[in-house]
PLY file of the C-alpha trace (Angstrom):
ply
format ascii 1.0
element vertex 497
property float x
property float y
property float z
element edge 496
property int vertex1
property int vertex2
end_header
4.99 -16.40 -18.87
1.34 -16.37 -17.69
0.14 -16.84 -21.21
-2.37 -18.72 -22.80
-2.46 -19.60 -26.51
-4.79 -17.36 -28.22
-7.85 -19.08 -29.82
-6.62 -22.15 -32.06
-6.38 -19.68 -35.25
-4.24 -17.49 -34.01
-0.91 -19.47 -34.19
2.36 -18.42 -33.37
1.06 -15.58 -30.93
0.60 -15.65 -27.18
-1.96 -13.49 -25.29
-1.84 -12.22 -21.81
-4.76 -13.64 -20.71
-5.92 -11.27 -18.08
-6.05 -8.35 -20.66
-8.73 -9.97 -22.37
-11.84 -7.61 -22.20
-14.75 -6.98 -24.68
-16.27 -3.93 -24.72
-19.64 -2.84 -27.15
-18.67 -5.66 -29.29
-14.83 -5.28 -29.75
-12.45 -7.52 -28.08
-9.14 -6.34 -26.77
-6.14 -8.40 -25.62
-2.33 -8.01 -25.23
-0.31 -10.54 -27.33
3.42 -11.32 -27.96
5.12 -13.58 -30.19
7.38 -16.37 -29.38
9.97 -15.05 -31.75
10.57 -11.54 -31.01
8.66 -10.92 -27.35
7.21 -7.64 -28.86
3.91 -7.10 -27.07
1.22 -5.80 -29.38
-2.34 -5.04 -28.84
-4.71 -7.34 -30.79
-8.32 -6.25 -31.74
-11.18 -8.12 -32.85
-13.84 -5.91 -34.07
-14.08 -1.89 -34.51
-10.31 -0.38 -34.57
-11.18 2.85 -36.53
-9.22 5.04 -34.30
-6.09 3.08 -33.80
-3.12 3.48 -35.79
-0.34 1.44 -37.51
-2.60 -1.83 -37.69
-1.61 -5.12 -39.50
-3.68 -8.07 -39.96
-2.31 -11.27 -37.96
-3.37 -14.66 -38.26
-7.19 -15.39 -37.57
-7.92 -12.05 -39.08
-6.81 -10.25 -35.77
-5.45 -6.83 -36.34
-2.12 -6.10 -34.45
-1.36 -2.79 -33.12
1.91 -1.16 -31.44
2.05 -0.10 -28.19
2.29 3.55 -29.43
1.47 6.81 -27.26
-1.53 7.52 -29.67
-2.75 3.85 -29.19
-2.35 4.04 -25.68
-4.80 7.52 -25.74
-7.27 5.67 -27.98
-7.42 2.71 -25.70
-8.02 4.77 -22.70
-10.92 6.46 -24.73
-12.29 3.17 -24.99
-11.75 1.59 -21.82
-12.21 4.73 -19.30
-10.84 2.69 -16.10
-7.36 2.92 -17.96
-7.37 6.52 -17.36
-5.95 7.93 -14.13
-8.28 9.95 -11.47
-8.10 11.78 -8.31
-8.25 9.34 -5.13
-8.99 11.88 -2.54
-8.19 10.74 0.98
-8.22 7.07 0.47
-4.97 5.56 1.48
-2.93 5.41 -1.23
0.88 4.49 -2.35
2.97 5.60 -5.16
4.67 3.07 -7.16
7.84 5.00 -8.89
8.72 2.79 -12.00
11.73 3.91 -13.81
12.02 1.58 -16.44
8.30 1.62 -17.34
8.04 -2.24 -16.67
6.98 -2.73 -13.33
3.65 -2.13 -13.18
2.33 -5.87 -13.60
4.33 -6.48 -10.59
2.99 -3.85 -8.55
-0.60 -5.01 -9.37
0.27 -8.33 -8.42
1.41 -7.11 -5.11
-1.96 -5.57 -4.48
-3.74 -8.48 -5.54
-2.36 -10.56 -2.79
-3.28 -8.43 -0.20
-6.59 -8.88 1.70
-9.34 -7.83 -0.72
-7.10 -7.91 -3.70
-5.86 -4.31 -2.36
-8.93 -2.75 -2.24
-7.94 -0.53 0.56
-4.90 0.93 -1.14
-5.32 3.66 -3.80
-2.76 2.90 -6.15
-0.59 5.56 -8.01
0.83 3.58 -10.61
2.51 6.41 -12.86
4.65 8.49 -10.59
7.86 10.65 -11.90
9.69 13.66 -10.77
11.26 16.34 -13.13
14.29 15.04 -11.95
13.68 11.10 -12.45
12.30 11.96 -16.12
15.77 13.78 -17.06
17.60 10.95 -15.58
15.55 8.27 -17.48
15.08 10.21 -20.62
11.30 9.62 -20.39
8.61 12.10 -20.71
5.66 12.56 -18.52
3.08 10.89 -21.49
5.75 7.93 -21.99
5.24 7.22 -18.00
1.57 7.29 -18.00
1.55 5.26 -21.40
3.73 2.86 -20.07
1.71 2.26 -16.89
-1.55 1.70 -19.13
-0.04 -0.91 -20.84
0.62 -2.58 -17.62
-2.72 -2.07 -16.50
-4.12 -3.42 -19.47
-1.98 -6.64 -19.51
-2.94 -7.31 -16.03
-6.76 -6.49 -16.38
-6.57 -3.95 -13.62
-10.21 -1.85 -13.67
-9.94 -0.18 -10.31
-9.34 3.53 -9.84
-5.76 4.70 -9.94
-3.35 7.91 -10.10
-0.72 9.55 -11.75
1.74 11.60 -9.83
3.85 14.67 -10.95
6.22 14.42 -8.33
8.26 17.07 -6.66
7.20 20.04 -8.96
9.27 23.14 -8.18
8.03 25.53 -10.69
4.98 26.65 -12.91
6.44 25.82 -16.11
7.42 22.45 -14.96
3.62 21.42 -14.65
2.84 21.80 -18.30
3.57 18.19 -19.79
2.22 16.83 -16.61
-1.26 18.48 -17.24
-1.12 17.59 -20.82
-0.35 14.07 -20.15
-3.52 13.73 -17.91
-1.99 13.65 -14.43
-4.32 13.54 -11.60
-1.95 14.15 -8.24
0.54 16.99 -8.48
3.16 17.08 -5.58
4.47 20.61 -5.11
7.91 20.83 -3.62
8.78 24.46 -2.37
12.14 23.00 -0.50
13.94 25.69 -2.28
11.98 28.11 -0.68
12.15 26.81 3.05
14.86 28.95 5.17
16.68 26.08 7.10
18.84 28.60 9.15
16.22 30.17 10.97
16.06 27.63 13.79
19.67 29.40 14.87
19.06 33.05 13.56
19.50 35.44 16.34
16.76 37.74 17.36
17.81 40.91 15.20
18.39 38.37 11.68
15.14 36.88 12.49
13.02 39.94 12.60
14.70 41.08 9.42
13.49 37.99 7.78
10.20 38.23 9.07
10.12 41.82 7.86
11.21 40.63 4.18
8.49 38.26 3.70
6.37 38.41 0.58
3.58 39.87 2.46
1.83 41.44 -0.44
1.45 37.92 -2.22
0.81 36.43 1.26
-1.77 38.80 1.46
-1.23 39.37 5.07
0.96 41.70 7.42
3.12 40.96 10.41
0.40 42.70 12.72
-2.44 40.69 11.29
-0.25 37.22 11.30
0.30 38.03 15.10
-3.35 38.94 15.69
-4.25 35.60 14.39
-2.04 33.41 16.39
-0.67 35.02 19.58
-2.57 34.88 22.85
-4.70 31.55 21.16
-4.65 28.00 22.45
-5.27 25.37 19.70
-6.65 22.03 20.81
-5.48 18.97 19.37
-5.14 15.59 20.26
-2.62 15.46 23.21
-1.03 19.03 24.59
-2.77 22.31 23.52
-0.50 24.00 21.10
0.10 27.91 21.69
2.55 30.43 19.78
4.69 33.06 21.56
6.11 35.54 19.24
9.62 33.64 18.71
7.88 30.61 17.90
5.56 32.34 15.52
8.50 34.29 13.89
10.30 31.26 13.26
7.83 29.26 11.76
6.81 32.36 9.49
10.18 32.95 8.54
11.05 29.33 7.89
8.22 28.72 5.54
6.48 31.93 4.71
8.20 31.89 1.43
7.54 28.33 1.14
3.63 29.00 1.55
3.52 31.63 -0.98
5.25 29.57 -3.68
2.82 26.60 -2.91
-0.14 29.10 -3.13
1.28 30.30 -6.64
1.78 26.82 -7.64
-2.03 25.63 -6.70
-3.41 28.53 -8.59
-1.43 27.80 -11.77
-2.32 24.19 -11.54
-5.93 25.01 -11.07
-6.02 27.39 -13.79
-4.15 24.92 -16.10
-6.35 22.02 -15.14
-9.84 23.85 -15.54
-12.64 21.91 -14.63
-10.51 18.83 -14.14
-10.66 17.49 -10.69
-7.03 16.97 -9.25
-5.15 15.92 -5.91
-2.62 18.13 -4.43
0.08 17.22 -1.97
2.53 19.56 -0.43
6.01 18.38 0.43
8.83 19.79 2.69
10.63 16.72 3.56
13.53 17.35 1.50
14.98 19.89 3.85
17.54 19.62 6.34
15.59 20.44 9.41
12.73 18.80 10.82
9.16 20.36 10.61
8.08 21.18 14.14
4.17 20.58 15.21
3.97 24.75 15.37
5.47 24.83 11.60
3.17 22.03 10.37
0.15 24.21 12.05
1.39 27.23 10.51
1.77 25.62 7.05
-1.74 24.12 6.97
-3.10 27.26 8.70
-1.86 29.43 6.12
-2.63 27.49 3.11
-6.44 27.31 4.36
-6.48 30.90 4.62
-5.14 31.34 1.19
-7.91 28.88 -0.23
-5.36 25.95 -1.10
-7.25 22.47 -1.20
-4.78 19.53 -0.46
-5.10 15.76 0.45
-1.42 15.15 1.55
1.41 17.01 3.45
4.82 15.52 3.57
6.66 17.18 7.00
10.34 16.79 7.40
10.44 13.93 10.00
12.62 13.24 12.70
15.70 10.84 11.70
16.55 9.87 8.33
14.50 8.60 5.67
17.60 8.16 3.15
16.56 6.26 -0.24
16.56 2.53 -0.46
16.90 1.53 3.11
15.03 1.39 6.15
14.63 4.23 8.69
17.75 5.68 10.39
16.54 7.21 13.57
15.16 6.33 17.07
11.81 4.78 16.83
10.42 5.90 19.97
11.12 9.68 19.17
9.64 9.08 15.67
6.79 7.45 17.06
5.64 10.25 19.45
6.56 13.06 16.96
4.46 11.40 14.09
1.37 10.83 16.52
1.36 14.54 16.63
1.39 15.39 13.10
-1.04 12.81 12.21
-3.50 14.29 15.10
-2.59 17.76 13.85
-3.65 16.35 9.70
-6.84 15.05 11.29
-7.90 18.15 13.38
-6.82 20.74 10.32
-8.11 18.46 7.39
-8.75 16.18 7.46
-5.85 15.20 4.89
-3.03 12.45 4.76
0.25 12.43 6.19
2.78 11.49 3.40
5.70 9.18 3.82
8.42 10.64 1.11
11.27 8.27 0.34
9.24 5.85 1.77
11.04 2.76 0.18
11.99 0.07 2.47
10.92 1.78 5.77
9.72 -1.65 7.34
10.53 -0.33 10.70
8.13 2.43 10.42
4.92 1.10 8.19
2.97 -0.20 11.07
3.49 2.41 13.44
2.62 5.16 10.93
-0.55 3.26 9.95
-1.73 2.73 13.23
-1.25 6.24 14.42
-2.72 7.63 11.15
-5.90 6.01 11.54
-6.80 6.63 15.11
-9.79 8.88 15.38
-10.76 8.32 11.91
-13.69 5.94 12.40
-15.53 7.89 9.79
-13.30 6.43 6.97
-11.57 3.13 6.19
-8.02 2.79 6.60
-5.32 5.44 7.69
-5.09 8.87 6.32
-1.24 8.14 4.68
0.37 8.19 1.53
3.26 5.93 1.15
5.48 7.25 -1.76
8.22 4.75 -3.23
10.70 5.33 -6.07
13.89 3.72 -6.74
12.96 0.42 -5.11
11.23 -0.99 -7.97
14.54 -0.36 -9.99
16.30 -2.21 -7.44
14.03 -5.35 -7.94
14.99 -4.94 -11.53
18.76 -5.22 -10.78
17.97 -8.03 -8.25
16.34 -9.84 -11.04
19.47 -9.17 -13.45
21.53 -10.54 -10.64
19.51 -13.64 -10.95
19.29 -14.36 -14.57
22.60 -12.53 -16.17
25.38 -12.38 -13.91
27.69 -11.14 -16.47
25.47 -7.90 -17.04
24.79 -7.30 -13.19
28.52 -7.18 -13.13
29.16 -4.66 -15.37
26.38 -2.66 -13.64
28.03 -2.72 -10.26
31.16 -1.87 -11.27
29.89 1.34 -13.14
28.00 2.27 -10.29
30.76 2.16 -7.98
32.61 4.80 -10.17
29.38 6.81 -10.95
28.39 7.08 -7.15
30.71 10.12 -5.42
29.30 12.23 -8.69
25.53 10.98 -8.91
24.87 11.13 -4.98
25.33 14.76 -5.30
21.29 15.35 -5.03
20.42 12.81 -2.35
20.66 12.59 1.08
22.24 9.40 1.46
25.10 7.82 3.70
26.63 4.67 1.54
30.08 4.54 1.47
31.40 3.04 -1.93
34.47 1.26 -0.32
31.84 -1.00 1.27
30.48 -2.46 -1.90
32.50 -5.25 -3.19
34.08 -5.31 -6.51
32.18 -7.65 -8.51
34.79 -10.00 -8.91
35.07 -10.55 -5.37
31.53 -11.78 -5.14
30.60 -15.52 -6.38
27.49 -15.37 -8.90
25.13 -16.96 -6.30
25.78 -14.09 -3.85
25.09 -11.31 -6.28
21.50 -11.28 -5.71
22.31 -10.67 -1.95
24.00 -7.26 -2.44
20.46 -5.85 -3.07
19.69 -6.69 0.61
23.05 -4.72 1.82
22.87 -1.29 3.08
25.78 0.41 1.12
25.24 -1.82 -2.16
21.36 -0.58 -2.19
21.96 3.11 -1.80
25.06 2.79 -4.36
22.73 1.12 -7.12
19.74 3.42 -6.17
20.99 6.75 -6.71
23.27 5.99 -9.87
20.25 4.66 -11.82
20.28 7.71 -14.23
24.17 6.87 -15.19
23.38 3.02 -15.43
20.39 3.41 -17.70
22.23 5.77 -19.91
24.68 2.95 -20.38
22.83 -0.01 -19.84
19.16 0.74 -20.09
18.64 -1.40 -23.25
20.19 -4.22 -22.41
18.35 -4.05 -18.96
15.22 -3.87 -20.49
15.78 -6.72 -23.19
16.93 -8.92 -20.35
13.66 -7.92 -17.92
11.65 -8.67 -21.14
13.09 -12.20 -21.54
12.49 -12.91 -17.65
9.52 -11.21 -16.86
8.09 -13.68 -14.55
10.71 -13.60 -12.59
11.05 -9.97 -12.42
7.27 -9.74 -11.77
7.46 -12.47 -8.84
10.37 -10.08 -7.10
8.18 -7.00 -7.28
5.26 -8.89 -6.05
6.96 -10.32 -2.80
8.87 -7.02 -1.90
5.56 -4.50 -2.61
3.30 -7.05 -0.46
6.22 -6.08 2.71
5.51 -2.42 1.90
1.80 -2.32 1.45
0.58 -5.34 4.04
0.77 -3.20 7.31
-1.57 -0.55 5.82
-4.40 -3.08 5.32
-4.93 -4.61 8.48
0 1
1 2
2 3
3 4
4 5
5 6
6 7
7 8
8 9
9 10
10 11
11 12
12 13
13 14
14 15
15 16
16 17
17 18
18 19
19 20
20 21
21 22
22 23
23 24
24 25
25 26
26 27
27 28
28 29
29 30
30 31
31 32
32 33
33 34
34 35
35 36
36 37
37 38
38 39
39 40
40 41
41 42
42 43
43 44
44 45
45 46
46 47
47 48
48 49
49 50
50 51
51 52
52 53
53 54
54 55
55 56
56 57
57 58
58 59
59 60
60 61
61 62
62 63
63 64
64 65
65 66
66 67
67 68
68 69
69 70
70 71
71 72
72 73
73 74
74 75
75 76
76 77
77 78
78 79
79 80
80 81
81 82
82 83
83 84
84 85
85 86
86 87
87 88
88 89
89 90
90 91
91 92
92 93
93 94
94 95
95 96
96 97
97 98
98 99
99 100
100 101
101 102
102 103
103 104
104 105
105 106
106 107
107 108
108 109
109 110
110 111
111 112
112 113
113 114
114 115
115 116
116 117
117 118
118 119
119 120
120 121
121 122
122 123
123 124
124 125
125 126
126 127
127 128
128 129
129 130
130 131
131 132
132 133
133 134
134 135
135 136
136 137
137 138
138 139
139 140
140 141
141 142
142 143
143 144
144 145
145 146
146 147
147 148
148 149
149 150
150 151
151 152
152 153
153 154
154 155
155 156
156 157
157 158
158 159
159 160
160 161
161 162
162 163
163 164
164 165
165 166
166 167
167 168
168 169
169 170
170 171
171 172
172 173
173 174
174 175
175 176
176 177
177 178
178 179
179 180
180 181
181 182
182 183
183 184
184 185
185 186
186 187
187 188
188 189
189 190
190 191
191 192
192 193
193 194
194 195
195 196
196 197
197 198
198 199
199 200
200 201
201 202
202 203
203 204
204 205
205 206
206 207
207 208
208 209
209 210
210 211
211 212
212 213
213 214
214 215
215 216
216 217
217 218
218 219
219 220
220 221
221 222
222 223
223 224
224 225
225 226
226 227
227 228
228 229
229 230
230 231
231 232
232 233
233 234
234 235
235 236
236 237
237 238
238 239
239 240
240 241
241 242
242 243
243 244
244 245
245 246
246 247
247 248
248 249
249 250
250 251
251 252
252 253
253 254
254 255
255 256
256 257
257 258
258 259
259 260
260 261
261 262
262 263
263 264
264 265
265 266
266 267
267 268
268 269
269 270
270 271
271 272
272 273
273 274
274 275
275 276
276 277
277 278
278 279
279 280
280 281
281 282
282 283
283 284
284 285
285 286
286 287
287 288
288 289
289 290
290 291
291 292
292 293
293 294
294 295
295 296
296 297
297 298
298 299
299 300
300 301
301 302
302 303
303 304
304 305
305 306
306 307
307 308
308 309
309 310
310 311
311 312
312 313
313 314
314 315
315 316
316 317
317 318
318 319
319 320
320 321
321 322
322 323
323 324
324 325
325 326
326 327
327 328
328 329
329 330
330 331
331 332
332 333
333 334
334 335
335 336
336 337
337 338
338 339
339 340
340 341
341 342
342 343
343 344
344 345
345 346
346 347
347 348
348 349
349 350
350 351
351 352
352 353
353 354
354 355
355 356
356 357
357 358
358 359
359 360
360 361
361 362
362 363
363 364
364 365
365 366
366 367
367 368
368 369
369 370
370 371
371 372
372 373
373 374
374 375
375 376
376 377
377 378
378 379
379 380
380 381
381 382
382 383
383 384
384 385
385 386
386 387
387 388
388 389
389 390
390 391
391 392
392 393
393 394
394 395
395 396
396 397
397 398
398 399
399 400
400 401
401 402
402 403
403 404
404 405
405 406
406 407
407 408
408 409
409 410
410 411
411 412
412 413
413 414
414 415
415 416
416 417
417 418
418 419
419 420
420 421
421 422
422 423
423 424
424 425
425 426
426 427
427 428
428 429
429 430
430 431
431 432
432 433
433 434
434 435
435 436
436 437
437 438
438 439
439 440
440 441
441 442
442 443
443 444
444 445
445 446
446 447
447 448
448 449
449 450
450 451
451 452
452 453
453 454
454 455
455 456
456 457
457 458
458 459
459 460
460 461
461 462
462 463
463 464
464 465
465 466
466 467
467 468
468 469
469 470
470 471
471 472
472 473
473 474
474 475
475 476
476 477
477 478
478 479
479 480
480 481
481 482
482 483
483 484
484 485
485 486
486 487
487 488
488 489
489 490
490 491
491 492
492 493
493 494
494 495
495 496
């Protein structure tokens, strides 16, 4: 472990040397014991608002890594609190175990200028993920806080309440201090509009929530029809059918997003926040005209946002590289990026962005064009389960017995757990654990089908093996951090030149 002995009089404790900091005459550091491996907050000086302290060797007071103490430490060390990142090139680091932040930080520090070009979102979790991991929004922020403290990170960072679908779901995230809110109106997107006959299409347009959209069909048509919009490349124009199909497909989603935004603005009060709009988890791609409609209507209704996640051509499946024609993706991404500059600027978000190595360079280059007034591309990369897979890679390296149990159970759970994901792995292509030698086990984390099976069964795996998994990673945290660091350097390097 990267631990230095604490000053000589503190025998039996090891300190995480990057955590050491002194503010207003009080010293803070993270320590652990050779015997238990339990991490504790060490304090020399004023500790009046910390709880559960016990005096350790040398008079140092040791505190548990509780939620109350995380909040107190954020009050004392303001850089440990999340904040909005605005239009800065950014990346979300989903961490389903609450143990990956130090590895994420090390990846950033390996980049040019120690990752200064990337705005990190270290706390990122959706309601679905919280349900399956048994964690609360507050736990996600607190565990990120302790990881930041361990590594001595003092640059701005964010916390993303991902894929929010209802106003009620926002409350815990607001209370926990989140600064980035991803609105997911996917349930309100009408994916069958593209094939609807004219009579059905007209009915869908007639039934849009015109009152809450503060609009009418006549006013909508007056704004769009007969007008040509200049964007980079060919001009964009609407005829009645294109406009109706865009409005019928996304009108209810716009309405829902506006309601969510206004609810958040009220709940946040005078606290600034970033908003992202995500329509990526739908079955049909977002056309350029539809993107234009979404952005224009959100602007008209007073929504302020920093990122939009369209549904791109091809498949952004969990845990594997992009599936589709790269030339088509390049052409269409260029148009979306140009529109985001023209109507914003705002960032284009790559959701399910883990492991999409073939598109990172393309996206970064195209999102940067025409943005000479700022550094870095107008892009947000969102990753999630890939950190969990690196935890499993670590287990495959250091505890083959546990990994074999995990693999066997994942194969059993896959058909049930895949129901809420767009994935194409086939469980019969994942070998049974007994058929794989010990040295070959880590290589399963590089195989398409095994990666997806292990990725989407995370909830079931944590229910059964979570405690053992965390103990194993705690005993081998340097191996865990090294795997995360190497993996995320590959993700991030294309976005910093």
